[in-house]
C-alpha positions, 0 to 999 in steps of 0.5 A: 377631495377629488384629487386625493381619491384617485391617488389613494386608488393608484397607491392601492393598485401599486401596493397590490402589484408590489405584493404580487411581485414579492410573492412571485419572487419568493416562489422563484427562489423556492423553486430554485432551492428545490431544483438545487436540492434535487441536483445534489441528491442526484449527484450523491446518488451517482457518487454512491454508485461509483463507490459501490463499484469500487468496493466490488472490484477493488481491494475491499471486495468480500465474499458477497462482492465476489458473488456479484461479480459472477462467482468466486474470484481465483488467482493463478500463477499464469495470471501473475505471469500475464501481469509481469509482462505489462507491469507499470507503476504510476505510468512508468512501464517496468515489464519483465521478460518471462525468460528465466522467471518462476512464479509461485503463489499461495494464500501467504503471498506471491513469489517471483524468481527472476534469473538473468543478467541484471546490471547492479547499477539499476537493480535496486531501482527496477526491482523495487518498482516491479515489486510494488507494481505487482503488489498494486496489481495484486491489491486490485484483483479482489484476492487476499494475497498479503504480500509480494516477494521478488528474488533477483539472481544472476545466471549462475543462481546467486541471489543478488537482491530480494525484497518483500512488499505489502499489498495493503500498506502501499506507499506514495514514494516513487524514488528508489530510497523511498520505495525501499524504505516502504518495503517490508524488508529487502537484502542486497548482496555484498558485491551488488551493493559495492558496485553502486556509487553512493546509493543513499540507502542501506544494503539491508532493511526490515524483515528478511524476505522468506521463501514459501517454507518460511526460511530466509532467502539465501543471499551471498556476499559475492558471486560464485566462480565461473562455471559454478552453476546452480540450475535448481530454482528456489521455487521449483519445489513449491508447485510452480505455476499450478497453484490457485489462490481463492478469493476471501472466504473460499478456503484461502486464509491470508497470512495477516495478523492483528496487533494493538497500536497505542498512539495519541489520536490513532490507537486501535487494533490493526491487521498487517501482513505476517512479517510486518514491522512495528513501523508498518503497524503504526502506518496501518492506524492511519496516523500522520507520520513524519519520519526519516533516516535514523541519526543513530545508524540504520533504520527509520527515525519517527520524528512526528505523529499526528502533529506532535514532534517534527524533524526540526526538534532538538537532537534525540527528540522523537518517538520511541516504542515498546512492544508488550512493555519492553523496548526492542533494540531495533528501530521500529521498521526493523522489528517484526511484530507478532500476532497479539503484540501491543505496541505503544508509542511515546514522544521523548 
């Protein structure tokens, strides 16, 4: 009896100690959980603050955001010329000498007319990079300028290349062919194209770039004879460098249109720049699109959308489209949509 009594007392003491240890451990675990939760909340708060900052200064800026920046944002042609001197695309500098450059802008877009000696061998590549670099710059200004159009002329005023790029439908492509295919449209003169060695891209694609008047930019098949100089700038009659473009909601309506896209997994009404193609409208839905050069001539063939179809399917398999119930005779990247169009995509 005397031996068992101390043992029971000892056991009770150990039981009490064990209970204290369990409670202490639970308390530590609870405290750690609270600390981690608090850290997560703080991190989320920081992320939201960053997102707000991006929305204010980026493409998504609206009238209220502009007011938070201290007033309405405007963009002038002098702002564009300043940007031309420091153009860069993904770290690759593609600046433009301002000699022989004219700039015009309004709520429909930015036009750059570049006159001078541009070697045909690198003209398509550098023009595509400059056009998309300026489009990316314009996209970040907070001013609703829907597209950029670039015009390249020789010293006599002959247009050898013209290209339009959207400021909202940007591309991740960085090789020449991919940049040209991502453009709203481009045209290369006959002799400039003939000077290229196995270019890997067509002479013309998409919607013909236009002047501010809405007319197609004139592009000639061959250069003029020596001495046949044309000193008139294509943009000289449109106001030059004195035009300002206000921010959204301040009197400058951007030239965008709305179309309906019916495609499995990504249907809806999308806004695209005026002159955009049916292919541009498809990309604007956010659909996962796989495409490549058409097997049947010029243009782009859509192999897969949202995981349905691929380039490895049989010949002739792919996605076709209709516009308002009719099947256009052009590839989707060559057909310009109009406001209110209904574009339906089907796999065949």
